C-alpha positions as CSV (number, residue, x, y, z in Angstrom):
1,M,38.8,10.6,16.4
2,G,36.7,11.5,13.3
3,K,33.0,12.2,13.2
4,P,30.8,9.1,13.4
5,K,29.1,7.9,10.2
6,V,26.3,5.5,9.8
7,V,27.1,2.4,7.6
8,Y,24.8,-0.4,6.6
9,Q,25.4,-4.1,6.2
10,K,23.0,-6.7,5.0
11,N,22.9,-10.2,6.4
12,K,22.9,-12.4,3.3
13,K,21.2,-15.3,5.1
14,S,18.3,-13.5,6.8
15,G,18.1,-10.5,4.5
16,V,18.0,-8.1,7.5
17,I,19.9,-4.8,7.1
18,Y,21.8,-3.6,10.2
19,A,23.0,0.0,10.8
20,Y,26.3,0.7,12.6
21,E,27.9,3.8,13.9
22,N,31.3,3.9,12.4
23,R,34.2,6.0,14.0
24,C,37.6,6.2,12.4
25,Y,40.7,6.9,14.4
26,W,44.5,6.8,14.0
27,D,46.4,3.9,15.5
28,P,49.8,5.2,16.4
29,E,51.3,1.8,17.1
30,K,50.2,0.2,13.8
31,K,50.5,3.6,12.1
32,Q,47.3,3.2,10.2
33,S,43.7,4.3,10.3
34,R,41.3,2.0,12.2
35,A,37.6,2.0,12.8
36,N,35.3,1.3,15.8
37,R,31.8,0.0,15.0
38,K,28.8,0.2,17.3
39,L,25.6,-1.5,16.4
40,L,22.6,0.9,16.2
41,G,19.9,-1.4,15.2
42,K,18.0,-3.0,12.3
43,V,16.6,-1.1,9.4
44,D,12.8,-1.4,9.3
45,S,11.9,-2.7,5.8
46,L,8.6,-0.7,5.8
47,T,9.6,2.7,7.1
48,G,13.4,2.7,6.3
49,K,14.0,3.8,9.9
50,I,16.6,2.3,12.3
51,V,15.0,0.2,15.0
52,P,17.4,-0.1,18.0
53,T,18.3,-3.6,18.9
54,R,17.9,-4.8,22.5
55,G,20.4,-6.5,24.8
56,R,20.9,-10.2,25.1
57,K,18.6,-10.5,28.1
58,A,15.7,-8.9,26.2
59,K,16.5,-11.0,23.2
60,K,16.4,-14.2,25.3
61,E,13.0,-13.1,26.7
62,T,11.7,-12.4,23.2
63,I,12.8,-15.9,22.0
64,E,11.0,-17.5,24.9
65,Q,7.9,-15.4,24.3
66,T,7.8,-16.4,20.6
67,A,8.8,-20.0,21.0
68,G,6.5,-22.2,18.9
69,K,5.1,-19.3,16.9
70,P,5.6,-19.4,13.1
71,I,8.1,-17.1,11.6
72,C,7.2,-15.5,8.3
73,P,9.9,-16.5,5.7
74,F,9.2,-13.5,3.4
75,D,10.3,-9.9,3.6
76,T,7.8,-7.1,3.4
77,E,8.2,-6.5,-0.3
78,Q,7.7,-10.1,-1.1
79,I,4.5,-10.3,0.9
80,I,3.1,-7.1,-0.8
81,D,4.0,-8.5,-4.2
82,K,2.1,-11.7,-3.5
83,V,-0.9,-9.8,-2.2
84,L,-0.9,-7.6,-5.3
85,I,-0.8,-10.8,-7.5
86,F,-3.7,-12.3,-5.6
87,L,-5.8,-9.1,-5.8
88,R,-5.3,-9.0,-9.6
89,L,-7.1,-12.3,-9.8
90,F,-10.3,-10.5,-8.8
91,I,-9.9,-6.9,-9.7
92,C,-8.0,-4.8,-12.3
93,E,-4.4,-3.9,-11.7
94,T,-5.2,-0.2,-11.2
95,L,-7.7,-1.0,-8.4
96,A,-5.3,-3.6,-6.8
97,K,-2.6,-0.9,-6.5
98,R,-5.0,1.6,-5.1
99,V,-6.2,-0.8,-2.4
100,M,-2.7,-1.6,-1.4
101,G,-1.9,2.2,-1.4
102,I,-4.9,2.9,0.9
103,V,-3.7,0.2,3.3
104,L,-0.2,1.4,3.4
105,I,-1.3,5.0,3.9
106,A,-3.6,4.0,6.7
107,A,-0.7,2.1,8.3
108,G,1.2,5.4,8.5
109,L,4.0,4.8,6.1
110,P,5.8,7.8,4.5
111,D,4.9,8.7,1.0
112,N,8.2,7.4,-0.5
113,R,7.5,3.9,0.9
114,V,3.9,3.9,-0.2
115,I,5.0,4.7,-3.7
116,E,7.7,2.1,-3.7
117,L,5.6,-0.8,-2.3
118,S,2.2,-0.1,-4.0
119,R,3.8,0.7,-7.4
120,L,1.7,3.9,-7.5
121,C,3.1,7.2,-8.8
122,D,3.6,10.1,-6.4
123,K,0.6,12.0,-7.9
124,S,-1.7,9.0,-7.3
125,V,-0.5,8.7,-3.7
126,G,-1.1,12.4,-3.1
127,T,-4.6,12.1,-4.5
128,L,-5.4,9.0,-2.3
129,K,-4.3,10.9,0.8
130,T,-6.5,13.9,-0.1
131,R,-9.5,11.7,-0.7
132,L,-8.9,9.8,2.5
133,N,-8.7,13.2,4.4
134,N,-12.0,14.1,2.7
135,E,-13.6,10.8,3.7
136,E,-14.2,9.8,0.1
137,L,-13.4,6.1,0.8
138,D,-16.3,4.6,-1.1
139,S,-15.5,6.3,-4.4
140,M,-11.9,5.2,-4.1
141,F,-12.9,1.6,-4.9
142,Q,-14.3,2.5,-8.3
143,V,-12.4,2.8,-11.6
144,A,-13.6,4.9,-14.5
145,G,-15.2,2.8,-17.1
146,G,-15.6,-0.1,-14.6
147,G,-11.9,-0.9,-14.9
148,G,-12.4,-3.3,-17.8
149,R,-12.0,-3.0,-21.6
150,K,-14.4,-1.2,-23.7
151,R,-17.0,-3.5,-25.3
152,K,-16.4,-4.3,-28.9
153,L,-19.8,-3.1,-30.0
154,A,-19.9,0.1,-27.9
155,D,-19.7,2.4,-30.9
156,F,-22.1,0.5,-33.1
157,E,-24.6,-1.1,-30.7
158,G,-27.5,1.3,-31.5
159,A,-27.1,0.8,-35.2
160,I,-26.9,-2.9,-34.9
161,V,-30.0,-3.1,-32.8
162,E,-31.9,-1.0,-35.4
163,E,-30.6,-3.3,-38.1
164,I,-31.9,-6.4,-36.3
165,N,-35.3,-4.7,-35.8
166,N,-35.5,-3.8,-39.5
167,G,-34.0,-7.0,-40.9
168,A,-35.4,-10.6,-41.4
169,F,-33.0,-12.6,-39.3
170,H,-33.9,-16.1,-38.4
171,S,-30.9,-17.2,-36.4
172,H,-28.2,-16.0,-34.1
173,Q,-25.6,-17.0,-36.8
174,Q,-27.3,-14.8,-39.4
175,I,-27.0,-11.8,-37.0
176,A,-23.4,-12.7,-36.2
177,D,-22.6,-12.9,-39.9
178,M,-24.2,-9.5,-40.6
179,I,-22.2,-7.9,-37.8
180,H,-19.0,-9.4,-39.0
181,E,-19.7,-8.4,-42.6
182,K,-20.8,-4.8,-42.0
183,Y,-18.6,-3.8,-38.9
184,G,-15.7,-6.3,-39.1
185,I,-16.4,-7.6,-35.6
186,K,-16.7,-11.2,-34.5
187,V,-19.3,-11.7,-31.7
188,S,-20.3,-14.6,-29.5
189,Q,-23.7,-16.1,-29.0
190,P,-24.1,-14.5,-25.5
191,V,-23.5,-11.1,-27.1
192,I,-26.2,-11.8,-29.8
193,S,-28.6,-12.8,-27.0
194,R,-27.9,-9.5,-25.2
195,L,-28.6,-7.5,-28.4
196,L,-31.8,-9.3,-29.1
197,K,-33.1,-8.3,-25.6
198,K,-32.7,-4.7,-26.7
199,T,-34.7,-5.1,-29.8
200,A,-38.4,-4.1,-30.1
201,S,-39.5,-7.7,-30.3
202,G,-37.3,-8.8,-27.4
203,G,-35.7,-11.5,-29.5
């Protein structure tokens, strides 16, 4: 009988992957190679490890214990995808991935699974682990530049405020027209109001 090999088979209905010990042997009667399979267990979708299955009695007890409890219809990756989509409604994508990475690292997952599930690169995961070990948790929820886009007027704001101070503008629209004409940038009324607060007159 040949050396045993581990083979995997996915249940199309449930999505669960099972691992089997496969042993090949020669059948002298049928004069052909045959195989014996022994179920080793299920493959954990988070860790990738084989979790041994239990006997029928244990399975029956488990069914009785969980009777009436809701069963999650999603696999692990679907859940994480949905959580990431939800997080991106409130924070930038970089921070959403980082938060997910922190949770997965704290849960004890191996690096390769953290990378796969959080969509972070290996370098980012390594940095997160280092900062977690150094207890730098608070700083890990910050993104350089606030995680948003650079303000349109960031490079010209000082000059524009000076222009408003030195000019004779009587309305927000006049200021908006000046900014568009001189700097090629269209600005909204709230932006004009913010600029006026920075002027010597206070608007």
